[in-house]
C-alpha positions, -999 to +999 in steps of 0.1 A: +634+707-069+610+679-060+610+672-023+600+638-011+580+635+021+598+623+051+584+616+086+587+643+111+593+628+146+563+607+155+538+628+135+516+611+110+513+642+089+543+664+081+535+697+098+546+717+068+523+698+045+495+703+070+502+740+072+501+742+034+468+724+034+455+749+060+465+778+037+448+762+007+417+754+027+414+790+039+419+803+003+393+779-010+368+784+018+370+748+029+380+730+061+413+713+063+396+679+062+377+689+030+410+702+015+428+670+024+400+649+009+403+669-023+441+665-024+439+627-018+411+624-044+432+642-070+462+621-062+442+589-065+427+599-098+462+605-111+480+575-096+455+547-096+449+543-134+486+535-141+486+510-112+452+494-115+441+504-150+409+524-157+387+494-146+404+494-112+399+531-108+362+528-118+358+500-093+375+520-065+353+551-072+321+530-072+332+515-038+338+550-024+304+563-036+287+532-022+303+538+013+293+575+012+257+566+004+254+544+035 
């Protein structure tokens, strides 16, 4: 069953999702921040093309790389 995310109190991140990220991070030898970045990156790669088209995704990735290089 697919479970939609719902806010938990005043928390920004759902504590159960954060706990899952922590478990994945430990299993992958990464920090929680690195694991969250990987998760968001994978989500964006999947969701942006249908919304923005391939050109939009390419532009977004170029912008991210440019900011990282600064």
